[in-house]
Every structure is written in C-alpha cells, then in structure tokens.
BADO-151594 format. One line per field, with one value per residue (C-alpha): residue number from 1; residue in one letter; x, y, z. Coordinates in steps of 0.5 Angstrom, whole numbers, plus 500, padded with zeros to 3 digits. Each point is the difference from the previous one (the first is absolute). Layout:
<rovexs>
i <- (NUM / ...) $
aa <- (a / ...) $
X <- (X / ...) $
Y <- (Y / ...) $
Z <- (Z / ...) $
</rovexs>
This chain:
<rovexs>
i <- (1 / 2 / 3 / 4 / 5 / 6 / 7 / 8 / 9 / 10 / 11 / 12 / 13 / 14 / 15 / 16 / 17 / 18 / 19 / 20 / 21 / 22 / 23 / 24 / 25 / 26 / 27 / 28 / 29 / 30 / 31 / 32 / 33 / 34 / 35 / 36 / 37 / 38 / 39 / 40 / 41 / 42 / 43 / 44 / 45 / 46 / 47 / 48 / 49 / 50 / 51 / 52 / 53 / 54 / 55 / 56 / 57 / 58 / 59 / 60 / 61 / 62 / 63 / 64 / 65 / 66 / 67 / 68 / 69 / 70 / 71 / 72 / 73 / 74 / 75 / 76 / 77 / 78 / 79 / 80 / 81 / 82 / 83 / 84 / 85 / 86 / 87 / 88 / 89 / 90 / 91 / 92 / 93 / 94 / 95 / 96 / 97 / 98 / 99 / 100 / 101 / 102 / 103 / 104 / 105 / 106 / 107 / 108 / 109 / 110 / 111 / 112 / 113 / 114 / 115 / 116 / 117 / 118 / 119 / 120 / 121 / 122 / 123 / 124 / 125 / 126 / 127 / 128 / 129 / 130 / 131 / 132 / 133 / 134 / 135 / 136 / 137 / 138 / 139 / 140 / 141 / 142 / 143 / 144 / 145 / 146 / 147 / 148 / 149 / 150 / 151 / 152 / 153 / 154 / 155 / 156 / 157 / 158 / 159 / 160 / 161 / 162 / 163 / 164 / 165 / 166 / 167 / 168 / 169 / 170 / 171 / 172 / 173 / 174 / 175 / 176 / 177 / 178 / 179 / 180 / 181 / 182 / 183 / 184 / 185 / 186 / 187 / 188 / 189 / 190 / 191 / 192 / 193 / 194 / 195 / 196 / 197 / 198 / 199 / 200 / 201 / 202 / 203 / 204 / 205 / 206 / 207 / 208 / 209 / 210 / 211 / 212 / 213 / 214 / 215 / 216 / 217 / 218 / 219 / 220 / 221 / 222 / 223 / 224 / 225 / 226 / 227 / 228 / 229 / 230 / 231 / 232 / 233 / 234 / 235 / 236 / 237 / 238 / 239 / 240 / 241 / 242 / 243 / 244 / 245 / 246 / 247 / 248 / 249 / 250 / 251 / 252 / 253 / 254 / 255 / 256 / 257 / 258 / 259 / 260 / 261 / 262 / 263 / 264 / 265 / 266 / 267 / 268 / 269 / 270 / 271 / 272 / 273 / 274 / 275 / 276 / 277 / 278 / 279 / 280 / 281 / 282 / 283 / 284 / 285 / 286 / 287 / 288 / 289 / 290 / 291 / 292 / 293 / 294 / 295 / 296 / 297 / 298 / 299 / 300 / 301 / 302 / 303 / 304 / 305 / 306 / 307 / 308 / 309 / 310 / 311 / 312 / 313 / 314 / 315 / 316 / 317 / 318 / 319 / 320 / 321 / 322 / 323 / 324 / 325 / 326 / 327 / 328 / 329 / 330 / 331 / 332 / 333 / 334 / 335 / 336 / 337 / 338 / 339 / 340 / 341 / 342 / 343 / 344 / 345 / 346 / 347 / 348 / 349 / 350 / 351 / 352 / 353 / 354 / 355 / 356 / 357) $
aa <- (m / f / d / k / l / d / v / f / e / k / r / f / e / e / l / n / q / k / l / f / d / p / q / i / a / a / n / a / e / e / y / a / a / i / m / k / e / i / a / e / i / q / p / i / a / e / k / y / r / e / y / k / t / a / l / s / d / e / q / d / a / k / a / m / l / a / e / g / s / d / d / e / m / k / a / f / l / n / e / e / l / r / r / c / s / e / d / i / k / r / c / e / d / e / l / k / i / l / l / l / p / k / d / p / n / d / e / r / n / v / i / v / e / i / r / a / g / a / g / g / e / e / a / a / l / f / v / a / s / l / f / r / m / y / s / m / y / a / e / r / r / s / f / k / i / d / l / i / g / a / n / e / t / e / l / g / g / y / r / e / i / s / f / m / i / n / g / s / g / a / y / s / r / l / k / f / e / s / g / v / h / r / v / q / r / v / p / d / t / e / s / q / g / r / i / h / t / s / t / v / t / v / a / v / l / p / e / a / q / e / v / e / l / d / i / d / p / k / d / l / k / i / d / t / f / r / s / s / g / a / g / g / q / h / i / n / k / t / s / s / a / i / r / i / t / h / l / p / t / g / m / v / v / e / c / q / d / e / r / s / q / f / k / n / r / d / k / a / l / k / v / l / k / s / r / l / l / n / e / k / r / q / a / q / s / d / a / i / a / a / e / r / k / s / q / v / g / t / g / e / r / n / e / r / i / r / t / y / n / f / p / q / s / r / v / t / d / h / r / i / g / l / t / l / y / k / l / d / a / v / i / n / g / d / l / d / e / i / i / d / a / l / i / t / a / d / r / s / a / k / l / s / g / s / e / m / l) $
X <- (490 / 495 / 496 / 494 / 501 / 492 / 497 / 503 / 498 / 493 / 499 / 503 / 493 / 496 / 502 / 498 / 494 / 498 / 501 / 494 / 496 / 495 / 500 / 508 / 501 / 494 / 504 / 506 / 504 / 499 / 502 / 506 / 502 / 499 / 504 / 506 / 499 / 501 / 506 / 503 / 499 / 500 / 507 / 500 / 495 / 503 / 506 / 497 / 496 / 507 / 503 / 495 / 500 / 507 / 500 / 495 / 504 / 505 / 496 / 496 / 508 / 503 / 494 / 500 / 507 / 498 / 496 / 506 / 501 / 506 / 506 / 497 / 495 / 503 / 505 / 494 / 498 / 507 / 500 / 492 / 502 / 506 / 496 / 494 / 506 / 502 / 493 / 499 / 506 / 499 / 492 / 503 / 504 / 495 / 496 / 504 / 501 / 492 / 499 / 505 / 496 / 499 / 503 / 493 / 502 / 503 / 494 / 500 / 503 / 506 / 503 / 507 / 505 / 507 / 506 / 506 / 505 / 508 / 503 / 497 / 498 / 501 / 496 / 494 / 501 / 500 / 493 / 498 / 503 / 495 / 494 / 502 / 501 / 494 / 495 / 502 / 500 / 492 / 499 / 502 / 496 / 493 / 501 / 499 / 505 / 496 / 506 / 498 / 507 / 506 / 506 / 504 / 507 / 503 / 504 / 494 / 500 / 495 / 502 / 494 / 494 / 494 / 495 / 494 / 500 / 493 / 499 / 497 / 506 / 505 / 503 / 500 / 505 / 504 / 500 / 507 / 503 / 500 / 508 / 506 / 501 / 508 / 502 / 506 / 502 / 504 / 495 / 499 / 502 / 507 / 506 / 505 / 497 / 500 / 494 / 496 / 495 / 494 / 494 / 493 / 494 / 494 / 494 / 494 / 494 / 493 / 495 / 495 / 492 / 496 / 497 / 506 / 502 / 496 / 503 / 497 / 499 / 502 / 507 / 502 / 503 / 498 / 504 / 500 / 506 / 502 / 504 / 507 / 505 / 500 / 494 / 493 / 499 / 494 / 504 / 501 / 494 / 495 / 502 / 498 / 505 / 499 / 504 / 496 / 503 / 498 / 499 / 502 / 506 / 503 / 499 / 501 / 496 / 502 / 496 / 500 / 500 / 493 / 497 / 494 / 500 / 496 / 503 / 507 / 496 / 497 / 508 / 502 / 495 / 502 / 507 / 499 / 496 / 504 / 506 / 496 / 497 / 507 / 503 / 494 / 502 / 507 / 498 / 496 / 506 / 507 / 501 / 497 / 504 / 506 / 500 / 499 / 505 / 505 / 497 / 501 / 505 / 504 / 501 / 508 / 503 / 501 / 493 / 498 / 494 / 502 / 506 / 500 / 507 / 499 / 508 / 499 / 493 / 498 / 494 / 501 / 495 / 504 / 495 / 499 / 507 / 497 / 505 / 497 / 504 / 494 / 500 / 498 / 493 / 499 / 500 / 496 / 495 / 501 / 500 / 496 / 505 / 503 / 493 / 498 / 507 / 498 / 494 / 503 / 504 / 496 / 495 / 506 / 502 / 493 / 499 / 507 / 497 / 506 / 500 / 503 / 502) $
Y <- (499 / 494 / 503 / 501 / 495 / 497 / 505 / 497 / 494 / 502 / 504 / 493 / 497 / 505 / 501 / 492 / 500 / 506 / 495 / 496 / 507 / 498 / 508 / 501 / 494 / 503 / 507 / 498 / 507 / 498 / 493 / 502 / 506 / 494 / 495 / 505 / 501 / 493 / 499 / 506 / 498 / 492 / 499 / 504 / 497 / 493 / 502 / 502 / 494 / 496 / 505 / 498 / 494 / 500 / 503 / 497 / 493 / 503 / 502 / 493 / 496 / 506 / 498 / 492 / 501 / 504 / 494 / 496 / 493 / 495 / 501 / 497 / 505 / 506 / 499 / 501 / 505 / 504 / 497 / 504 / 505 / 501 / 500 / 504 / 506 / 498 / 501 / 506 / 504 / 498 / 502 / 507 / 501 / 499 / 503 / 506 / 500 / 499 / 507 / 504 / 506 / 497 / 504 / 502 / 500 / 492 / 497 / 506 / 498 / 504 / 503 / 499 / 505 / 499 / 504 / 500 / 503 / 500 / 496 / 502 / 494 / 495 / 502 / 501 / 493 / 498 / 504 / 495 / 495 / 502 / 501 / 491 / 500 / 503 / 498 / 492 / 501 / 503 / 494 / 495 / 504 / 500 / 508 / 503 / 504 / 506 / 504 / 507 / 504 / 498 / 504 / 495 / 500 / 497 / 494 / 498 / 503 / 506 / 507 / 500 / 495 / 500 / 496 / 497 / 493 / 499 / 495 / 500 / 501 / 502 / 507 / 496 / 495 / 505 / 507 / 500 / 499 / 507 / 503 / 499 / 494 / 497 / 496 / 497 / 496 / 500 / 504 / 497 / 506 / 499 / 496 / 501 / 496 / 505 / 500 / 506 / 503 / 504 / 502 / 501 / 502 / 497 / 504 / 496 / 504 / 497 / 501 / 506 / 499 / 505 / 502 / 502 / 506 / 504 / 503 / 507 / 498 / 507 / 499 / 494 / 502 / 494 / 499 / 494 / 499 / 494 / 495 / 498 / 494 / 493 / 496 / 502 / 503 / 503 / 505 / 503 / 502 / 501 / 506 / 494 / 502 / 505 / 504 / 504 / 506 / 502 / 508 / 501 / 495 / 500 / 492 / 497 / 493 / 497 / 493 / 497 / 492 / 500 / 501 / 503 / 507 / 499 / 494 / 505 / 506 / 494 / 498 / 507 / 503 / 493 / 502 / 507 / 498 / 496 / 505 / 506 / 496 / 497 / 507 / 502 / 495 / 503 / 507 / 498 / 495 / 503 / 493 / 497 / 505 / 499 / 492 / 501 / 504 / 496 / 493 / 503 / 505 / 503 / 493 / 501 / 494 / 501 / 501 / 492 / 496 / 494 / 497 / 495 / 497 / 495 / 498 / 498 / 497 / 505 / 504 / 504 / 506 / 505 / 501 / 494 / 497 / 494 / 497 / 494 / 495 / 499 / 506 / 496 / 499 / 506 / 503 / 495 / 503 / 497 / 505 / 497 / 498 / 507 / 504 / 495 / 502 / 508 / 500 / 495 / 505 / 507 / 496 / 500 / 507 / 501 / 496 / 505 / 505 / 502 / 501 / 494 / 504) $
Z <- (553 / 501 / 505 / 494 / 496 / 504 / 495 / 494 / 502 / 502 / 493 / 497 / 503 / 499 / 492 / 500 / 503 / 494 / 495 / 502 / 500 / 493 / 499 / 501 / 495 / 495 / 500 / 495 / 502 / 508 / 499 / 497 / 504 / 507 / 496 / 499 / 508 / 501 / 496 / 503 / 507 / 500 / 500 / 506 / 503 / 499 / 503 / 506 / 501 / 499 / 505 / 506 / 499 / 501 / 506 / 503 / 499 / 503 / 506 / 500 / 501 / 505 / 505 / 499 / 502 / 505 / 503 / 500 / 495 / 499 / 496 / 494 / 500 / 503 / 493 / 495 / 503 / 500 / 493 / 499 / 503 / 496 / 494 / 503 / 500 / 493 / 498 / 504 / 497 / 493 / 501 / 502 / 495 / 495 / 502 / 501 / 493 / 499 / 503 / 497 / 495 / 494 / 494 / 496 / 494 / 501 / 495 / 495 / 492 / 499 / 494 / 500 / 496 / 498 / 497 / 498 / 505 / 499 / 494 / 493 / 497 / 505 / 505 / 494 / 498 / 510 / 499 / 495 / 504 / 507 / 496 / 498 / 507 / 503 / 494 / 502 / 507 / 499 / 496 / 506 / 505 / 496 / 498 / 493 / 496 / 497 / 496 / 500 / 496 / 498 / 496 / 498 / 497 / 492 / 505 / 503 / 507 / 503 / 502 / 504 / 500 / 505 / 501 / 504 / 504 / 503 / 506 / 507 / 504 / 494 / 504 / 506 / 496 / 496 / 504 / 503 / 493 / 499 / 499 / 496 / 498 / 498 / 495 / 498 / 494 / 494 / 495 / 493 / 497 / 503 / 496 / 505 / 505 / 506 / 505 / 501 / 505 / 499 / 503 / 499 / 504 / 502 / 503 / 503 / 500 / 502 / 496 / 502 / 502 / 497 / 506 / 503 / 494 / 497 / 494 / 497 / 493 / 498 / 503 / 495 / 493 / 495 / 494 / 495 / 496 / 495 / 504 / 499 / 501 / 498 / 498 / 499 / 492 / 502 / 504 / 493 / 498 / 506 / 506 / 506 / 504 / 506 / 504 / 506 / 503 / 508 / 499 / 508 / 501 / 493 / 500 / 493 / 499 / 494 / 497 / 493 / 501 / 498 / 493 / 503 / 501 / 506 / 504 / 500 / 503 / 505 / 502 / 499 / 506 / 505 / 500 / 500 / 506 / 504 / 499 / 502 / 506 / 502 / 500 / 504 / 505 / 500 / 501 / 506 / 504 / 500 / 502 / 493 / 496 / 503 / 499 / 493 / 499 / 503 / 496 / 494 / 500 / 493 / 497 / 501 / 502 / 506 / 503 / 499 / 504 / 496 / 496 / 495 / 498 / 494 / 500 / 507 / 500 / 505 / 503 / 506 / 503 / 504 / 504 / 504 / 498 / 497 / 495 / 495 / 494 / 497 / 494 / 494 / 505 / 502 / 494 / 497 / 505 / 507 / 504 / 506 / 505 / 499 / 501 / 505 / 505 / 497 / 504 / 506 / 501 / 499 / 506 / 504 / 499 / 502 / 506 / 503 / 497 / 495 / 492 / 496 / 495) $
</rovexs>
C-alpha cells in the first residue's frame, strides 16, 4: 500500500516550491488551486515522513545491537526498538486511513429534510426536536442554517421541514444522519403518562453544484402562490411562495420561507437540483440506491438507525451498537461523539472491504 507514497512526498515538495514563484503568487486562481492541493496531500506527506523516520530509527537501533553493547545499552536499545515498532504500526494504521478514497461530497453544504413518520402529532413534535438539535449542532460547528420550507402543525411541530446547512465539511459530518430516527417518550398530549414510540425520517443531501446538473428551463413548471402556516403576515398579501415541478420526473419542490419571490425560487431550484443529482447518482450505482433505501425505509417503528429514549435518558445508534446515557446533551446538539464513532466505523468497514450499514 505504501509503495507510491514517495509520489505524495515529492508532489508536496514541488507544490511548496511553486508558492515562491512570483508568477503563481500573482495568479489568485492558480495560487488557490495549489493551496487546495497542498491541504489535501499534506497530511499524507507528513505522516509518511514520520513513518520513514520511525523505520530509520528502528534500523539504527538494530545495527547498534548487532555491534554488541553492555547490558545497560542493550536495555536502552530494546526499549527504543519497542517504541519504534509502536510508532511504525501507528503510522501504518493512520496512513491506511489517509489513503482511503475520499467522498467527493464531504466538503459540501447539505440539504436536510425531516418528515414525520409513524406516531401522528407526537412524530411532528419530534421533527421540531430534531430540527432544533441539528440547528444547535450547526451553531457548535460554526455552520449556518438556512430554512427552505416547513409545514407546521397547530401544536408547534412540523409535518415536514427542510433546511440547508452551510459550512465546509457539513456533509462529512452529517451524511450518516439519513434514516429513521425513533423516539420513546411520554408526549405532552398524553394524560395517562404512557410512553409512546414515534418515528421521523431524515434525508441528508449534498448541495448540487451548478456544473454537475444542467436543467432545461422547458422542463420546469413554476407556479406562485400565497404562503400558509404560522408567522409572516405578508403571506396574505403577496404571492411570494414558489412551487417548481420538474416535468420529466414529476418531482415537486415548494419554498415559502422568504418574502422575496426570487429568493424562494432560488432556494427551490437548489433543492430540486440536489434531489435530481441524488437520483442521478442512485441510477448510476445500484449500491448507492440500496444504501439509501436501507437507511430511509418507510418510517415504520422497526426501521430505525437511532433511538432516543427519554425515560432512560438513552441514545442508541443501532448501526454500530453505540449507547450513550446523555440524551439531554445530544438533543441539545452535542452530536460529535456519535458522529465521530460513525465516521470511525465507516473507515474501519472500508479498510476491511465491508459495508458499515
């Protein structure tokens, strides 16, 4: 696996030398491209150098042992060999992870769609809970939330809500959230104190790039209408809400969050492109299609990736068997421990050639 690592090291040195070229420094676009490539290969080059240093130190210690030494020096050299062996193994493991193919979508913004599944009004209230959870997580990561559209219920829940999370690496952190999320708690509407089980579905889509998908304007039917739902008195006066229908697929996207018709149209187009691009990727890969189907399912209670049990203050991610007794912290946006564990499990699965989910 490491026979081509010299290429990364040489390329890293070459790129750093280019930064001193006045012509490149004067070309903002070329300079930015070089800095981006440096950022991508620097971790590999530096870890490879650390790996070579550990190998060299091991060779030196073995050579000194072979020359013969007193007991004290032998003890020192054997300890040095043990340390070098540990460093070599650690570097090898870390290099294997660094050399894994990267998801090209990892650095993108994401569109998150949360919908109520089984459980009626309680499911709609849990949609609101998850929206709050992801909003607080985004704030922790210095990501920005941009609401796209929502269908609110009378009790303050949502039948569905969609929003964009803007920030470098947003998709890499949230892509494993797709699926059925199950909640077990006593609803505010329950007078008998009985625990109800409800579900919501979460879909996480990488934002489509303009160059990836060309939509013929003739394939779009764009309607305007007056917004509905809680908030925004202007909605009764202007037809600012937008509904876009993609005629070839029948896909419909609505956006009514902004007062401006043009802003709503722009948001709706972003969602439409991301959905179409996601379908395009699915059509290209049966594995991806099967993956999405297994993750999202139908929203039934037995199809879940994660359970939030309020009476026990327990959160369980069923894909990796992780259980945390810190529900209050998780529901307030403290998701890193779960997300880090999912990323680690995914890397381990890729290293072994298996599927995590």
